[in-house]
Each structure stands twice: as C-alpha cells, then as structure tokens.
The first five atom37 places (N, CA, C, CB, O) and aatype in JSON, in Angstrom:
{
  "aatype": [12, 1, 1, 15, 11, 1, 9, 0, 1, 5, 2, 16, 16, 0, 0, 0, 15, 15, 19, 15, 9, 15, 3, 10, 14, 3, 8, 9, 16, 7, 3, 9, 10, 15, 1, 10, 14, 10, 2, 15, 9, 13, 0, 4, 1, 1, 19, 4, 11, 15, 17, 1, 3, 1, 16, 10, 6, 14, 18, 13, 0, 15, 10, 8, 10, 15, 1, 15, 9, 15, 15, 5, 14, 8, 10, 10, 15, 5, 5, 5, 7],
  "atom_mask": [
    [1, 1, 1, 1, 1],
    [1, 1, 1, 1, 1],
    [1, 1, 1, 1, 1],
    [1, 1, 1, 1, 1],
    [1, 1, 1, 1, 1],
    [1, 1, 1, 1, 1],
    [1, 1, 1, 1, 1],
    [1, 1, 1, 1, 1],
    [1, 1, 1, 1, 1],
    [1, 1, 1, 1, 1],
    [1, 1, 1, 1, 1],
    [1, 1, 1, 1, 1],
    [1, 1, 1, 1, 1],
    [1, 1, 1, 1, 1],
    [1, 1, 1, 1, 1],
    [1, 1, 1, 1, 1],
    [1, 1, 1, 1, 1],
    [1, 1, 1, 1, 1],
    [1, 1, 1, 1, 1],
    [1, 1, 1, 1, 1],
    [1, 1, 1, 1, 1],
    [1, 1, 1, 1, 1],
    [1, 1, 1, 1, 1],
    [1, 1, 1, 1, 1],
    [1, 1, 1, 1, 1],
    [1, 1, 1, 1, 1],
    [1, 1, 1, 1, 1],
    [1, 1, 1, 1, 1],
    [1, 1, 1, 1, 1],
    [1, 1, 1, 0, 1],
    [1, 1, 1, 1, 1],
    [1, 1, 1, 1, 1],
    [1, 1, 1, 1, 1],
    [1, 1, 1, 1, 1],
    [1, 1, 1, 1, 1],
    [1, 1, 1, 1, 1],
    [1, 1, 1, 1, 1],
    [1, 1, 1, 1, 1],
    [1, 1, 1, 1, 1],
    [1, 1, 1, 1, 1],
    [1, 1, 1, 1, 1],
    [1, 1, 1, 1, 1],
    [1, 1, 1, 1, 1],
    [1, 1, 1, 1, 1],
    [1, 1, 1, 1, 1],
    [1, 1, 1, 1, 1],
    [1, 1, 1, 1, 1],
    [1, 1, 1, 1, 1],
    [1, 1, 1, 1, 1],
    [1, 1, 1, 1, 1],
    [1, 1, 1, 1, 1],
    [1, 1, 1, 1, 1],
    [1, 1, 1, 1, 1],
    [1, 1, 1, 1, 1],
    [1, 1, 1, 1, 1],
    [1, 1, 1, 1, 1],
    [1, 1, 1, 1, 1],
    [1, 1, 1, 1, 1],
    [1, 1, 1, 1, 1],
    [1, 1, 1, 1, 1],
    [1, 1, 1, 1, 1],
    [1, 1, 1, 1, 1],
    [1, 1, 1, 1, 1],
    [1, 1, 1, 1, 1],
    [1, 1, 1, 1, 1],
    [1, 1, 1, 1, 1],
    [1, 1, 1, 1, 1],
    [1, 1, 1, 1, 1],
    [1, 1, 1, 1, 1],
    [1, 1, 1, 1, 1],
    [1, 1, 1, 1, 1],
    [1, 1, 1, 1, 1],
    [1, 1, 1, 1, 1],
    [1, 1, 1, 1, 1],
    [1, 1, 1, 1, 1],
    [1, 1, 1, 1, 1],
    [1, 1, 1, 1, 1],
    [1, 1, 1, 1, 1],
    [1, 1, 1, 1, 1],
    [1, 1, 1, 1, 1],
    [1, 1, 1, 0, 1]
  ],
  "atom_positions": [
    [[56.14, 115.16, 103.76], [57.31, 114.68, 104.47], [58.19, 113.84, 103.55], [56.89, 113.88, 105.69], [59.41, 114.02, 103.52]],
    [[57.58, 112.94, 102.79], [58.35, 112.1, 101.88], [59.06, 112.94, 100.84], [57.46, 111.07, 101.21], [60.22, 112.69, 100.5]],
    [[58.36, 113.94, 100.32], [58.94, 114.78, 99.28], [60.17, 115.53, 99.8], [57.89, 115.78, 98.75], [61.19, 115.62, 99.11]],
    [[60.09, 116.06, 101.01], [61.23, 116.81, 101.55], [62.42, 115.89, 101.81], [60.82, 117.54, 102.84], [63.56, 116.31, 101.63]],
    [[62.17, 114.65, 102.24], [63.27, 113.7, 102.43], [63.93, 113.36, 101.11], [62.77, 112.43, 103.12], [65.15, 113.25, 101.02]],
    [[63.11, 113.19, 100.08], [63.64, 112.85, 98.76], [64.5, 114.0, 98.23], [62.5, 112.52, 97.78], [65.58, 113.77, 97.69]],
    [[64.02, 115.22, 98.38], [64.78, 116.39, 97.9], [66.08, 116.52, 98.69], [63.93, 117.68, 98.04], [67.13, 116.81, 98.11]],
    [[66.02, 116.32, 99.99], [67.24, 116.41, 100.81], [68.24, 115.35, 100.39], [66.9, 116.25, 102.3], [69.44, 115.62, 100.33]],
    [[67.77, 114.13, 100.11], [68.66, 113.06, 99.68], [69.28, 113.39, 98.33], [67.89, 111.72, 99.6], [70.47, 113.14, 98.13]],
    [[68.52, 113.95, 97.41], [69.05, 114.32, 96.1], [70.1, 115.41, 96.24], [67.92, 114.79, 95.17], [71.14, 115.36, 95.57]],
    [[69.86, 116.38, 97.1], [70.83, 117.46, 97.3], [72.12, 116.92, 97.91], [70.24, 118.55, 98.2], [73.21, 117.34, 97.53]],
    [[72.0, 116.0, 98.85], [73.18, 115.41, 99.47], [73.98, 114.61, 98.46], [72.78, 114.51, 100.65], [75.21, 114.69, 98.43]],
    [[73.29, 113.84, 97.63], [73.96, 113.04, 96.61], [74.66, 113.94, 95.6], [72.96, 112.12, 95.9], [75.78, 113.66, 95.2]],
    [[74.01, 115.01, 95.19], [74.61, 115.93, 94.22], [75.85, 116.6, 94.81], [73.59, 116.99, 93.79], [76.85, 116.76, 94.12]],
    [[75.78, 116.98, 96.07], [76.93, 117.63, 96.7], [78.09, 116.65, 96.85], [76.55, 118.2, 98.07], [79.25, 117.03, 96.64]],
    [[77.81, 115.43, 97.2], [78.87, 114.43, 97.38], [79.52, 114.07, 96.06], [78.31, 113.19, 98.04], [80.73, 113.81, 96.03]],
    [[78.77, 114.04, 94.98], [79.34, 113.66, 93.7], [80.17, 114.76, 93.07], [78.24, 113.26, 92.75], [80.92, 114.5, 92.13]],
    [[80.07, 115.98, 93.57], [80.84, 117.08, 92.99], [82.21, 117.23, 93.64], [80.07, 118.37, 93.12], [82.99, 118.09, 93.22]],
    [[82.53, 116.43, 94.63], [83.83, 116.48, 95.3], [84.76, 115.48, 94.63], [83.69, 116.18, 96.83], [84.38, 114.34, 94.38]],
    [[85.98, 115.92, 94.34], [86.94, 115.01, 93.74], [88.19, 114.94, 94.61], [87.31, 115.46, 92.3], [88.37, 115.72, 95.54]],
    [[89.03, 113.99, 94.3], [90.26, 113.8, 95.08], [91.19, 115.0, 94.94], [90.98, 112.52, 94.65], [92.01, 115.26, 95.83]],
    [[91.08, 115.72, 93.85], [91.93, 116.9, 93.68], [91.54, 118.03, 94.63], [91.86, 117.39, 92.24], [92.3, 118.98, 94.8]],
    [[90.36, 117.93, 95.25], [89.93, 118.93, 96.23], [90.56, 118.71, 97.6], [88.43, 118.91, 96.35], [90.47, 119.58, 98.47]],
    [[91.18, 117.56, 97.8], [91.81, 117.28, 99.09], [93.07, 118.12, 99.26], [92.15, 115.78, 99.21], [93.77, 118.39, 98.28]],
    [[93.38, 118.53, 100.48], [94.64, 119.23, 100.73], [95.83, 118.32, 100.41], [94.71, 119.73, 102.2], [95.73, 117.1, 100.51]],
    [[96.95, 118.92, 100.04], [98.14, 118.16, 99.66], [98.61, 117.22, 100.76], [99.25, 119.1, 99.28], [99.03, 116.1, 100.48]],
    [[98.56, 117.67, 102.01], [99.05, 116.81, 103.09], [98.16, 115.57, 103.27], [99.13, 117.59, 104.4], [98.65, 114.52, 103.69]],
    [[96.88, 115.68, 102.97], [95.99, 114.52, 103.06], [96.3, 113.54, 101.93], [94.5, 114.96, 103.0], [96.37, 112.33, 102.15]],
    [[96.48, 114.07, 100.72], [96.83, 113.21, 99.58], [98.15, 112.5, 99.85], [96.92, 114.05, 98.28], [98.28, 111.3, 99.6]],
    [[99.13, 113.23, 100.36], [100.42, 112.62, 100.69], [100.29, 111.55, 101.75], [0.0, 0.0, 0.0], [100.96, 110.51, 101.68]],
    [[99.44, 111.79, 102.74], [99.23, 110.8, 103.79], [98.61, 109.53, 103.23], [98.33, 111.39, 104.89], [99.02, 108.42, 103.59]],
    [[97.64, 109.67, 102.35], [97.0, 108.51, 101.72], [98.01, 107.75, 100.88], [95.8, 108.94, 100.85], [98.12, 106.53, 100.99]],
    [[98.75, 108.46, 100.04], [99.73, 107.81, 99.16], [100.82, 107.1, 99.96], [100.35, 108.83, 98.22], [101.3, 106.04, 99.54]],
    [[101.22, 107.67, 101.08], [102.31, 107.07, 101.86], [101.92, 105.74, 102.5], [102.76, 108.03, 102.94], [102.79, 104.99, 102.94]],
    [[100.66, 105.45, 102.56], [100.19, 104.19, 103.16], [100.05, 103.07, 102.14], [98.86, 104.42, 103.85], [99.73, 101.94, 102.51]],
    [[100.29, 103.37, 100.87], [100.15, 102.36, 99.82], [101.39, 101.5, 99.71], [99.86, 103.04, 98.48], [102.48, 101.92, 100.08]],
    [[101.24, 100.28, 99.18], [102.42, 99.46, 98.89], [103.25, 100.12, 97.79], [102.0, 98.03, 98.48], [102.73, 100.91, 97.0]],
    [[104.51, 99.78, 97.73], [105.44, 100.42, 96.81], [105.01, 100.3, 95.35], [106.81, 99.83, 96.98], [105.11, 101.27, 94.6]],
    [[104.53, 99.13, 94.93], [104.12, 98.98, 93.53], [102.92, 99.86, 93.19], [103.79, 97.51, 93.23], [102.8, 100.32, 92.06]],
    [[102.05, 100.11, 94.15], [100.92, 101.02, 93.92], [101.39, 102.47, 93.83], [99.88, 100.88, 95.04], [100.83, 103.26, 93.07]],
    [[102.42, 102.81, 94.59], [102.97, 104.17, 94.52], [103.55, 104.43, 93.14], [104.04, 104.39, 95.61], [103.37, 105.5, 92.58]],
    [[104.26, 103.44, 92.59], [104.8, 103.6, 91.24], [103.68, 103.8, 90.23], [105.65, 102.38, 90.85], [103.82, 104.6, 89.31]],
    [[102.58, 103.1, 90.39], [101.43, 103.27, 89.5], [100.81, 104.65, 89.69], [100.38, 102.18, 89.74], [100.39, 105.28, 88.71]],
    [[100.74, 105.14, 90.92], [100.15, 106.45, 91.19], [100.98, 107.59, 90.6], [100.0, 106.65, 92.69], [100.45, 108.66, 90.32]],
    [[102.26, 107.37, 90.42], [103.11, 108.4, 89.82], [102.68, 108.73, 88.4], [104.56, 107.96, 89.83], [102.97, 109.81, 87.9]],
    [[101.99, 107.8, 87.76], [101.55, 108.02, 86.38], [100.17, 108.66, 86.3], [101.54, 106.71, 85.64], [99.68, 108.93, 85.2]],
    [[99.53, 108.92, 87.44], [98.19, 109.49, 87.44], [98.22, 110.96, 87.06], [97.53, 109.31, 88.82], [97.49, 111.39, 86.17]],
    [[99.05, 111.73, 87.74], [99.14, 113.16, 87.43], [100.48, 113.7, 87.95], [97.94, 113.96, 88.07], [101.17, 113.05, 88.74]],
    [[100.82, 114.89, 87.48], [102.12, 115.48, 87.85], [102.23, 115.76, 89.34], [102.33, 116.77, 87.07], [103.29, 115.56, 89.93]],
    [[101.14, 116.2, 89.95], [101.23, 116.53, 91.38], [101.47, 115.28, 92.22], [99.94, 117.23, 91.84], [102.2, 115.34, 93.21]],
    [[100.88, 114.15, 91.84], [101.14, 112.9, 92.58], [102.56, 112.43, 92.33], [100.13, 111.8, 92.17], [103.22, 111.93, 93.24]],
    [[103.04, 112.58, 91.1], [104.42, 112.2, 90.8], [105.38, 113.03, 91.64], [104.73, 112.37, 89.29], [106.29, 112.51, 92.28]],
    [[105.17, 114.35, 91.62], [106.04, 115.24, 92.38], [105.98, 114.93, 93.87], [105.66, 116.7, 92.14], [107.01, 114.92, 94.55]],
    [[104.79, 114.67, 94.38], [104.62, 114.38, 95.8], [105.38, 113.11, 96.19], [103.12, 114.22, 96.15], [106.04, 113.07, 97.23]],
    [[105.31, 112.07, 95.35], [105.96, 110.8, 95.69], [107.47, 110.83, 95.46], [105.35, 109.68, 94.89], [108.17, 109.92, 95.89]],
    [[107.97, 111.86, 94.79], [109.41, 111.97, 94.57], [110.1, 112.85, 95.61], [109.68, 112.53, 93.19], [111.33, 112.98, 95.61]],
    [[109.33, 113.46, 96.51], [109.91, 114.3, 97.55], [110.65, 113.44, 98.58], [108.8, 115.14, 98.25], [110.19, 112.35, 98.92]],
    [[111.8, 113.92, 99.07], [112.54, 113.15, 100.09], [111.71, 112.89, 101.35], [113.82, 113.89, 100.47], [111.82, 111.82, 101.96]],
    [[110.89, 113.86, 101.74], [110.05, 113.67, 102.93], [109.08, 112.5, 102.74], [109.27, 114.96, 103.26], [108.85, 111.72, 103.66]],
    [[108.53, 112.39, 101.53], [107.59, 111.3, 101.25], [108.28, 109.95, 101.39], [106.99, 111.45, 99.84], [107.72, 109.01, 101.96]],
    [[109.49, 109.85, 100.88], [110.23, 108.59, 100.97], [110.47, 108.19, 102.42], [111.58, 108.7, 100.23], [110.29, 107.03, 102.78]],
    [[110.86, 109.15, 103.25], [111.1, 108.81, 104.66], [109.79, 108.48, 105.38], [111.82, 109.98, 105.37], [109.77, 107.61, 106.24]],
    [[108.72, 109.18, 105.03], [107.42, 108.89, 105.63], [106.95, 107.49, 105.25], [106.38, 109.94, 105.2], [106.48, 106.73, 106.1]],
    [[107.07, 107.15, 103.98], [106.65, 105.82, 103.52], [107.5, 104.73, 104.19], [106.75, 105.72, 101.99], [106.98, 103.7, 104.6]],
    [[108.79, 104.96, 104.28], [109.67, 103.98, 104.91], [109.32, 103.77, 106.37], [111.13, 104.42, 104.78], [109.28, 102.63, 106.84]],
    [[109.06, 104.85, 107.09], [108.72, 104.71, 108.51], [107.4, 103.97, 108.69], [108.64, 106.09, 109.17], [107.23, 103.22, 109.65]],
    [[106.47, 104.19, 107.8], [105.18, 103.49, 107.91], [105.3, 102.04, 107.5], [104.12, 104.18, 107.06], [104.63, 101.18, 108.08]],
    [[106.12, 101.75, 106.52], [106.23, 100.36, 106.07], [106.97, 99.51, 107.1], [106.94, 100.29, 104.71], [106.68, 98.33, 107.24]],
    [[107.92, 100.11, 107.81], [108.63, 99.38, 108.86], [107.7, 99.11, 110.04], [109.88, 100.16, 109.32], [107.69, 98.0, 110.58]],
    [[106.93, 100.11, 110.43], [106.07, 99.95, 111.6], [104.84, 99.1, 111.31], [105.63, 101.3, 112.11], [104.2, 98.62, 112.24]],
    [[104.51, 98.89, 110.04], [103.31, 98.12, 109.73], [103.62, 96.67, 109.36], [102.57, 98.77, 108.6], [102.75, 95.94, 108.9]],
    [[104.88, 96.25, 109.57], [105.22, 94.86, 109.29], [104.45, 93.96, 110.25], [106.75, 94.63, 109.43], [104.42, 94.21, 111.46]],
    [[103.82, 92.92, 109.73], [103.1, 92.02, 110.63], [104.08, 91.24, 111.51], [102.23, 91.04, 109.82], [105.19, 90.91, 111.09]],
    [[103.67, 90.96, 112.7], [104.49, 90.23, 113.65], [103.83, 88.87, 113.9], [104.66, 91.02, 114.98], [102.61, 88.77, 114.01]],
    [[104.64, 87.87, 114.0], [104.16, 86.53, 114.26], [104.51, 86.14, 115.68], [104.76, 85.51, 113.25], [105.68, 86.19, 116.09]],
    [[103.52, 85.77, 116.43], [103.73, 85.31, 117.8], [103.4, 83.83, 117.85], [102.85, 86.11, 118.81], [102.42, 83.37, 117.25]],
    [[104.23, 83.1, 118.56], [103.94, 81.67, 118.74], [104.09, 81.32, 120.21], [104.87, 80.78, 117.86], [104.84, 81.97, 120.94]],
    [[103.39, 80.3, 120.6], [103.45, 79.88, 122.0], [103.61, 78.37, 122.03], [102.17, 80.33, 122.78], [102.87, 77.64, 121.36]],
    [[104.57, 77.93, 122.8], [104.77, 76.49, 122.95], [103.85, 75.98, 124.04], [106.25, 76.15, 123.27], [103.7, 76.59, 125.1]],
    [[103.27, 74.86, 123.77], [102.42, 74.25, 124.79], [103.18, 73.1, 125.45], [101.08, 73.74, 124.19], [103.93, 72.38, 124.79]],
    [[102.99, 72.97, 126.7], [103.62, 71.82, 127.32], [104.36, 72.09, 128.52], [0.0, 0.0, 0.0], [104.93, 71.18, 129.11]]
  ]
}
C-alpha cells in the first residue's frame, strides 16, 4: 500500500512539473495579466513577444482599465453620536 501511494505521488508530481504557463490558453493568460498593477504589466511585456503583443492590444487596455476602476478600495466611515 505504501509503495503504491509513493508511486502515485511521484507520478502526480512529475505531471504537475511538466506544465508551464505557455500551456495556458491565450484568454487565460490575458485574464491573469489584466489583473496586475500597471508597473507589473510593463515588466511582463519584457518576458516574451506573446505577452508584449497581448498587453498592447486595445481590448487588453480596456479590460485592464475596467478592472482597475472596479477594484478601487472604498473607504466607509461612520460618525458616532
């Protein structure tokens, strides 16, 4: 029983380590990148051509803008008395 669990764990680890971010579909990569702060997006443009191209698309700019506006923190205050 122990041996089969160990082998199963090794197979799972090997399978997980063979997956890279380049295996993700483009729309998933774009979704992840659009949630980053602007300075991180500029850094990601230097990672590879596909990320640069993705972040330069007009759709990406509008998606990032819509997410950054909606994710602004809101401050609520309450007066006592």
